[in-house]
C-alpha positions as CSV (number, residue, x, y, z in Angstrom):
1,X,74.3,61.9,107.6
2,X,74.6,60.1,104.3
3,X,72.5,57.0,103.4
4,X,74.4,53.8,102.5
5,X,73.2,50.7,100.6
6,X,75.4,47.6,100.8
7,X,74.8,45.0,98.2
8,X,75.7,41.6,99.5
9,X,75.9,40.4,103.1
10,X,79.1,38.4,103.3
11,X,82.0,39.2,105.6
12,X,82.9,42.6,104.1
13,X,79.3,43.7,103.9
14,X,78.4,42.7,107.4
15,X,81.6,44.1,109.0
16,X,81.1,47.3,107.2
17,X,77.5,47.6,108.2
18,X,78.3,47.0,111.8
19,X,81.1,49.6,111.8
20,X,79.2,52.4,109.9
21,X,75.9,52.1,111.7
22,X,77.8,52.5,115.0
23,X,78.8,55.9,113.7
24,X,75.3,57.0,113.0
25,X,75.1,56.3,109.3
26,X,71.8,55.0,107.8
27,X,72.7,51.6,106.4
28,X,70.6,49.2,104.3
29,X,72.0,45.9,103.4
30,X,70.5,43.8,100.6
31,X,71.2,40.1,100.6
32,X,69.8,37.5,98.2
33,X,69.6,34.8,100.8
34,X,68.4,34.5,104.4
35,X,70.7,33.9,107.4
36,X,72.1,31.5,108.4
37,X,73.4,29.8,105.3
38,X,76.6,28.1,104.0
39,X,79.1,29.6,101.6
40,X,81.9,28.0,99.6
41,X,84.9,29.2,101.6
42,X,88.0,27.8,103.3
43,X,86.8,29.2,106.7
44,X,90.2,30.1,108.0
45,X,90.9,33.7,109.2
46,X,94.4,35.1,109.7
47,X,95.1,36.4,113.2
48,X,95.9,39.8,111.6
49,X,92.2,40.5,112.1
50,X,91.9,39.9,115.8
51,X,92.8,43.4,117.1
52,X,90.1,45.0,114.9
53,X,87.4,42.4,115.5
54,X,87.9,42.6,119.3
55,X,88.0,46.4,119.3
56,X,84.6,46.5,117.5
57,X,83.1,43.7,119.5
58,X,83.0,41.4,116.5
59,X,85.3,38.6,117.5
60,X,83.3,35.3,117.7
61,X,84.6,34.2,121.1
62,X,81.3,32.4,122.0
63,X,82.2,29.8,119.3
64,X,85.6,29.0,120.9
65,X,87.2,29.0,117.4
66,X,90.3,26.7,117.2
67,X,93.7,28.3,117.0
68,X,95.7,27.2,113.9
69,X,99.4,27.6,113.8
70,X,100.9,24.9,111.6
71,X,100.7,24.3,107.8
72,X,101.0,21.0,106.0
73,X,101.4,20.7,102.2
74,X,101.2,17.5,100.2
75,X,102.0,16.9,96.5
76,X,100.0,14.9,94.1
77,X,101.9,11.7,94.9
78,X,101.7,12.3,98.7
79,X,105.1,13.9,99.5
80,X,104.7,16.1,102.5
81,X,106.1,19.3,104.1
82,X,105.2,20.8,107.4
83,X,105.8,24.5,108.5
84,X,104.9,26.7,111.4
85,X,102.6,29.6,110.7
86,X,104.3,32.7,112.1
87,X,101.1,34.7,112.5
88,X,98.6,31.9,112.6
89,X,94.8,32.1,112.4
90,X,91.6,30.7,113.7
91,X,88.8,28.6,112.2
92,X,85.0,29.4,112.1
93,X,82.3,28.5,109.6
94,X,80.7,31.2,107.5
95,X,77.3,29.7,108.6
96,X,78.1,30.7,112.2
97,X,80.2,33.8,111.7
98,X,78.0,35.5,109.1
99,X,74.9,34.8,111.3
100,X,76.8,36.2,114.3
101,X,77.7,39.4,112.5
102,X,74.1,39.7,111.1
103,X,72.6,39.5,114.5
104,X,75.0,42.2,115.8
105,X,74.2,44.5,112.9
106,X,70.4,43.9,113.3
107,X,70.6,44.9,117.0
108,X,72.5,48.1,116.1
109,X,69.9,49.2,113.6
110,X,71.0,48.1,110.2
111,X,68.0,47.7,107.9
112,X,68.2,44.3,106.1
113,X,66.4,43.5,102.9
114,X,66.7,39.7,102.7
115,X,65.7,37.1,100.0
116,X,66.3,39.9,97.5
117,X,68.6,40.1,94.5
118,X,69.8,43.4,93.1
119,X,69.3,43.7,89.3
120,X,70.9,47.0,88.5
121,X,72.5,50.1,90.0
122,X,72.3,53.6,88.4
123,X,74.3,56.6,89.5
124,X,72.6,59.9,88.5
125,X,72.8,63.4,89.8
126,X,75.0,62.4,92.7
127,X,72.6,59.7,93.9
128,X,72.3,56.0,93.4
129,X,69.2,54.1,92.4
130,X,69.3,50.4,93.2
131,X,66.7,48.2,91.5
132,X,65.6,44.8,92.7
133,X,62.8,42.6,91.4
134,X,60.4,44.2,93.9
135,X,61.3,47.8,94.3
136,X,63.8,50.6,93.8
137,X,66.0,52.0,96.6
138,X,68.0,55.2,96.7
139,X,71.1,56.2,98.6
140,X,74.1,58.6,98.6
141,X,76.6,55.7,98.4
142,X,76.5,52.1,97.2
143,X,79.0,49.5,98.4
144,X,79.4,46.3,96.4
145,X,80.0,43.3,98.6
146,X,78.5,40.6,96.4
147,X,81.2,38.0,96.5
148,X,83.2,36.2,93.9
149,X,80.9,36.5,90.9
150,X,77.3,37.7,90.6
151,X,74.5,38.7,88.3
152,X,75.4,42.3,89.1
153,X,78.9,41.9,87.8
154,X,77.3,41.0,84.4
155,X,74.9,43.9,84.6
156,X,77.7,46.3,85.3
157,X,79.8,44.8,82.4
158,X,82.8,44.4,84.6
159,X,85.8,43.3,82.6
160,X,86.7,40.1,84.4
161,X,83.3,38.5,83.6
162,X,83.9,38.8,79.9
163,X,86.2,35.8,80.1
164,X,85.1,32.3,81.2
165,X,86.9,31.1,84.3
166,X,87.9,27.4,84.4
167,X,87.6,27.0,88.2
168,X,84.9,25.5,90.4
169,X,84.9,25.4,94.2
170,X,83.4,22.5,96.4
171,X,83.0,22.5,100.1
172,X,82.0,20.0,102.8
173,X,81.9,20.0,106.6
174,X,83.4,16.8,108.0
175,X,84.5,15.1,111.2
176,X,88.0,13.7,111.0
177,X,91.1,13.2,113.1
178,X,93.4,15.9,111.8
179,X,95.0,18.0,114.6
180,X,93.1,21.1,115.6
181,X,96.1,23.4,115.1
182,X,96.8,22.3,111.6
183,X,95.7,23.7,108.2
184,X,96.5,21.3,105.4
185,X,96.7,21.8,101.6
186,X,96.6,18.7,99.4
187,X,97.4,18.8,95.7
188,X,95.6,16.8,93.0
189,X,95.6,17.1,89.2
190,X,94.4,20.6,88.2
191,X,93.4,21.5,91.8
192,X,94.1,21.6,95.5
193,X,92.1,20.9,98.7
194,X,92.3,22.7,102.0
195,X,91.3,21.2,105.4
196,X,91.2,22.9,108.8
197,X,89.1,22.8,111.9
198,X,86.2,25.1,112.7
199,X,83.8,25.3,115.7
200,X,82.3,22.3,117.4
201,X,85.2,20.0,116.4
202,X,84.1,20.0,112.8
203,X,86.4,20.5,109.8
204,X,86.0,22.4,106.6
205,X,87.1,20.5,103.5
206,X,87.1,22.9,100.5
207,X,88.8,22.4,97.2
208,X,89.3,24.2,93.9
209,X,89.2,22.2,90.7
210,X,89.5,22.9,87.0
211,X,86.1,22.3,85.2
212,X,87.8,19.8,82.9
213,X,88.0,17.4,85.8
214,X,84.2,17.6,86.3
215,X,83.5,17.5,82.6
216,X,85.7,14.4,82.2
217,X,84.0,12.4,85.0
218,X,80.4,13.5,84.9
219,X,79.8,14.0,88.7
220,X,81.5,15.3,91.7
221,X,81.7,11.9,93.4
222,X,83.2,10.2,90.4
223,X,85.7,13.0,89.9
224,X,86.8,12.8,93.6
225,X,87.4,9.1,93.3
226,X,89.2,9.3,90.0
227,X,91.2,12.5,90.6
228,X,91.5,13.5,94.3
229,X,92.1,9.9,95.5
230,X,95.4,9.9,93.5
231,X,96.7,11.8,96.5
232,X,96.9,9.2,99.3
233,X,96.2,11.8,102.0
234,X,93.0,12.9,100.3
235,X,92.0,9.3,99.7
236,X,92.4,8.5,103.4
237,X,90.5,11.6,104.5
238,X,87.5,10.9,102.1
239,X,87.4,7.2,103.1
240,X,87.8,7.7,106.9
241,X,85.9,10.9,107.7
242,X,82.2,11.5,108.5
243,X,80.7,13.9,105.9
244,X,78.0,16.2,107.5
245,X,76.3,17.7,104.4
246,X,73.7,15.9,102.4
247,X,75.4,17.3,99.3
248,X,78.4,19.6,98.9
249,X,78.2,23.4,98.5
250,X,79.4,24.3,95.0
251,X,80.3,27.5,93.1
252,X,81.3,27.8,89.5
253,X,83.2,30.3,87.4
254,X,85.6,31.4,90.3
255,X,87.8,34.1,88.8
256,X,91.2,35.3,90.1
257,X,91.5,37.9,87.4
258,X,92.3,41.5,88.4
259,X,89.3,43.5,89.5
260,X,89.0,47.1,90.4
261,X,87.9,48.5,93.8
262,X,85.5,51.1,92.1
263,X,83.1,50.5,89.3
264,X,80.8,53.3,88.1
265,X,81.2,55.0,91.6
266,X,80.2,51.8,93.4
267,X,82.8,51.0,96.1
268,X,83.8,47.4,95.9
269,X,84.9,45.4,99.0
270,X,85.8,41.8,99.8
271,X,85.9,39.4,96.9
272,X,84.0,41.9,94.7
273,X,87.1,44.0,94.7
274,X,89.6,41.2,94.3
275,X,89.9,37.5,95.2
276,X,93.1,35.9,96.6
277,X,93.8,32.3,95.5
278,X,92.3,30.0,98.2
279,X,95.7,28.2,98.8
280,X,96.8,31.4,100.5
281,X,94.1,31.0,103.1
282,X,93.6,34.7,103.5
283,X,90.4,35.8,101.7
284,X,88.4,36.3,104.9
285,X,91.0,38.5,106.5
286,X,91.2,40.6,103.3
287,X,87.5,41.0,103.3
288,X,87.5,42.2,106.9
289,X,90.4,44.6,106.3
290,X,88.9,46.1,103.2
291,X,85.6,46.7,105.0
292,X,87.6,48.5,107.8
293,X,89.4,50.9,105.5
294,X,86.3,51.6,103.3
295,X,84.1,52.2,106.4
296,X,86.6,54.7,107.8
297,X,86.6,56.7,104.6
298,X,82.8,56.5,104.2
299,X,82.5,57.9,107.7
300,X,84.8,60.8,106.8
301,X,82.7,61.4,103.6
302,X,79.5,61.3,105.6
303,X,80.8,63.9,108.0
304,X,81.7,66.2,105.1
305,X,85.4,65.9,105.7
306,X,86.2,64.6,102.1
307,X,84.4,64.7,98.8
308,X,83.2,61.8,96.8
309,X,86.1,62.2,94.5
310,X,88.6,62.1,97.4
311,X,86.8,59.1,98.9
312,X,87.2,57.2,95.6
313,X,90.8,58.2,95.1
314,X,91.9,57.4,98.7
315,X,90.0,54.1,98.7
316,X,91.7,53.0,95.5
317,X,95.1,54.0,96.8
318,X,94.7,52.3,100.1
319,X,93.2,49.1,98.6
320,X,96.0,48.7,96.1
321,X,98.6,49.5,98.7
322,X,97.3,46.8,101.0
323,X,96.2,44.1,98.7
324,X,97.5,44.4,95.1
325,X,100.9,42.7,95.8
326,X,99.3,40.0,97.9
327,X,96.8,39.1,95.1
328,X,99.7,39.1,92.6
329,X,101.8,36.9,94.8
330,X,98.9,34.5,95.3
331,X,98.4,34.2,91.5
332,X,102.1,33.4,91.1
333,X,102.2,30.8,93.9
334,X,99.1,29.1,92.4
335,X,101.2,28.1,89.4
336,X,103.1,25.7,91.7
337,X,99.9,23.7,92.5
338,X,97.7,21.2,90.7
339,X,100.6,19.7,88.7
340,X,102.8,16.7,89.7
341,X,106.2,18.2,88.8
342,X,105.5,21.7,90.2
343,X,103.9,20.5,93.4
344,X,106.9,18.3,94.1
345,X,109.1,21.4,93.4
346,X,107.1,23.4,96.0
347,X,107.5,20.6,98.5
348,X,111.2,20.4,97.9
349,X,111.5,24.2,98.3
350,X,109.6,24.1,101.6
351,X,111.6,21.2,103.0
352,X,115.1,22.5,101.9
353,X,114.6,26.2,102.6
354,X,112.2,26.9,105.4
355,X,113.1,30.6,105.6
356,X,112.1,31.0,101.9
357,X,108.9,29.1,102.5
358,X,108.0,31.2,105.5
359,X,108.8,34.4,103.4
360,X,106.4,33.2,100.7
361,X,103.6,32.6,103.3
362,X,104.3,36.0,104.8
363,X,103.9,37.7,101.5
364,X,100.3,36.5,101.2
365,X,99.4,37.8,104.7
366,X,99.2,41.3,106.1
367,X,100.1,42.9,109.4
368,X,97.7,43.0,112.4
369,X,95.3,45.9,112.2
């Protein structure tokens, strides 16, 4: 059997580790933090993932995740549209779900190397050499699951990191009175904010903003009061909710530029392969699905059924077939948000043509798998 190193223990890395170790593969996962910990994420998962998660024993039923089946959109000035979500989803925090998947993988025999950051990856003579600050590991295959942007992207000279990205993400957990079955998306100048329920009657409030907003106002709190509060829905939520973090989780340089699913023979999965715009609320589902299709091909490769070349070709083809159009659609839809005129246009489209609005939402989601 082949040995696998997974770099990064987010959803895609953890789901893949669980799947592959079940099939007898030797799996080592390197993660720069230690579980459990928070991540900047909308924390909504499309129901397309449920058949797969339940089949692999990975659905987090013990957390009683809330079922979400309605979508609310507000413009900068507070105009509102409400739509049903045909497929729907459920809410769970990354703090809980990642830790749940980590414990499952640990019990199955995945070798975890925690509190460790990978500095470089070298492919030579059909083997990989993964260097950290402490040691060097070797494997037959390396899977990159290191999120939206990492030091390793720079080390590998990936094309998307050559350009500065103008976006930053900010996340809180709150207690508020929004209905449990509703995911809401609120526009503000040069950004938008999503709110939906997770476990224990808590809510995730996560927003994307242009760095010019932060630069203009000097601090997150000052920016929120000056910019986000222009939307009356956001002002009410910030003023009337209980904020549960001492300080927000923040990530900078979020890029929605096109990435590739393979770099220097490293197989990318989750956000490392491509990130959908957060307003589409489907990044977690894509991470899980990409881990599934990659794991199935790695298992075939490990059993000698396909070569490395065929593994890479088939993975690229399947990844692009499943996700490329959804990522493109998300980038086009994003142009409607963060501006007063275009956000009002989006509201009008949703209110006057519900079939069109439902079709747009459907285009950013996949089929159950």
